C-alpha positions in Angstrom: -16.6 10.9 30.3 -14.4 10.8 27.1 -10.6 10.4 26.9 -8.4 11.2 23.9 -5.5 8.7 23.4 -3.2 9.8 20.7 -0.6 7.4 19.2 2.2 9.3 17.4 3.7 8.0 14.2 4.0 8.7 10.4 1.4 7.5 8.0 2.2 5.2 5.0 3.6 1.7 4.5 7.2 2.8 4.4 7.0 3.9 8.1 4.7 1.2 9.4 7.4 -1.1 10.9 9.7 1.7 12.3 10.5 2.6 15.9 9.1 6.1 15.5 5.7 4.5 14.9 5.4 2.7 18.2 2.6 5.1 19.3 0.5 3.9 16.4 1.2 0.3 17.4 0.0 1.0 21.0 -3.3 2.5 20.0 -3.7 -0.2 17.4 -3.4 -2.8 20.2 -6.0 -0.9 22.4 -8.4 -0.8 19.5 -7.8 -4.5 18.8 -8.5 -5.5 22.4 -11.8 -3.5 22.2 -12.6 -4.8 18.8 -12.9 -1.2 17.6 -12.5 -0.3 14.0 -10.6 2.6 12.4 -12.1 5.2 10.1 -10.5 8.0 8.1 -11.4 11.4 9.6 -10.1 14.9 9.3 -6.3 15.0 10.0 -6.4 11.5 11.5 -7.6 7.9 11.7 -10.0 7.4 14.6 -11.4 4.5 16.5 -14.2 5.0 19.1 -15.5 2.7 21.8 -16.8 2.6 25.4 -15.4 0.5 28.3 -16.6 0.5 31.9 -18.3 3.9 31.6 -15.5 5.6 29.8 -15.5 6.8 26.2 -12.3 6.2 24.2 -11.3 8.4 21.3 -8.2 6.8 19.7 -6.3 8.9 17.3 -3.5 8.2 14.7 -2.7 11.6 13.2 -2.2 11.4 9.4 -0.3 14.8 9.4 3.1 13.2 9.8 5.0 13.4 13.1 6.1 17.0 12.9 2.6 18.3 12.5 0.8 16.0 15.0 -0.4 19.0 17.1 -2.9 20.1 14.4 -4.8 16.8 14.8 -4.6 16.7 18.6 -5.9 20.3 18.9 -8.7 19.8 16.3 -10.0 16.6 17.9 -9.6 17.7 21.5 -11.7 20.8 20.6 -14.3 18.9 18.5 -14.8 16.2 21.1 -14.6 18.7 24.0 -12.0 16.7 25.8 -10.1 18.7 28.4 -6.3 18.5 28.8 -6.4 16.2 31.9 -8.1 13.6 29.7 -5.6 13.6 26.9 -2.8 11.0 26.7 -0.1 11.2 24.0 1.8 8.0 23.3 5.3 8.3 21.7 8.6 6.6 21.2 11.5 7.6 23.6 15.2 7.3 22.9 16.0 8.0 26.6 14.4 4.8 27.8 15.7 1.3 27.2 13.8 -0.7 24.7 10.5 -1.9 26.1 10.3 0.3 29.2 7.2 2.5 29.6 6.9 5.7 31.6 3.8 7.8 32.3 4.2 11.5 33.0 1.8 14.3 33.7 3.6 16.9 31.6 7.0 18.3 30.8 9.1 19.3 27.8 9.3 17.6 24.5 12.8 16.0 25.1 13.7 16.6 21.4 10.7 14.8 20.1 9.3 16.7 17.1 5.7 15.3 17.5 5.6 16.4 21.2 7.1 19.8 20.3 4.3 20.4 17.8 1.6 19.3 20.2 2.9 21.6 22.9 2.9 24.5 20.4 -0.6 23.8 19.2 -2.1 23.2 22.7 -0.2 26.2 24.2 0.9 24.1 27.1 3.0 21.0 28.1 0.6 20.0 30.8 -0.9 16.9 29.1 -0.1 13.3 30.0 2.2 11.3 27.9 3.1 7.6 27.8 6.7 7.2 26.6 7.7 3.8 25.2 11.4 3.1 25.2 13.1 2.3 21.9 16.7 2.4 23.2 19.5 4.5 21.8 21.7 2.0 19.9 23.1 4.4 17.3 26.2 6.4 16.6 26.3 10.1 17.6 24.3 12.3 15.2 22.4 9.4 13.7 19.2 9.7 15.8 16.9 10.4 12.8 18.1 7.3 10.9 17.7 5.1 14.0 14.1 6.1 14.8 13.0 5.6 11.2 14.7 2.2 10.9 12.7 -1.1 11.3 12.9 -3.1 14.5 15.6 -5.7 14.9 14.5 -9.4 14.7 14.9 -9.7 18.5 12.8 -6.5 19.1 10.1 -7.9 16.8 9.9 -11.0 19.0 9.7 -8.9 22.2 7.4 -6.2 20.7 4.0 -7.9 21.4 4.8 -7.9 25.2 5.9 -4.3 25.1 2.7 -3.2 23.3 0.6 -5.2 25.8 2.3 -3.4 28.7 1.9 0.0 27.1 -1.8 -0.6 26.2 -2.4 -1.6 29.9 -0.8 1.6 31.1 -2.9 3.7 28.8 -6.1 1.9 29.9 -5.1 2.4 33.5 -4.7 6.1 32.8 -8.4 6.2 31.7 -9.8 4.0 34.4 -7.8 4.6 37.6 -6.2 8.0 36.8 -2.8 9.3 36.1 -1.3 9.1 39.7 -2.3 5.5 40.3 -1.3 4.5 36.8 2.1 6.1 37.3 2.5 4.2 40.6 1.6 0.9 38.9 3.7 1.2 35.8 6.6 3.5 36.5 8.0 1.6 39.5 8.0 -1.9 38.1 11.1 -3.9 39.1 14.1 -3.6 36.9 13.2 -0.3 35.5 15.3 2.8 35.5 14.3 5.6 37.8 12.4 8.5 36.2 12.2 11.5 38.6 9.8 13.4 36.3 
């Protein structure tokens, strides 16, 4: 049984340390824990491994954020992975920095990568793992904020955030969405997320 885990971000060194690339960082951490290596493939970088009877297909689209859906659609079709085994990992301005939320579907919430994936898949019924990056920016400066590097304090806290997000993604694969949501969405001190 194979699962497609897609980390969203923008390719290139100028974007590597920005908030918008936290999806890349999460799949990087999953690959690192599994000692899996990345290879350049069509529309994406990919890492493959198996763990406890499950096949992982990790994807970092190289299409830039706004065209992420092309890579997701191509590799979901090529690897014959159904919608219920796809997890898209993205940054989220609506969540405080470091909070993670699993959802089984829903709208894009203004996220261009998710918008393109929904358009390419023809549905919003795929799981997503949202990683909070906060919203500490003046009105109308959202684009600048997400493409800005982490603060020094965020850099210190980031390894723990990535560890938690990687654990949530692995739980999606091994115990299923519902149980993973119960485990990770209701942690003490986190904001309620009715969706």
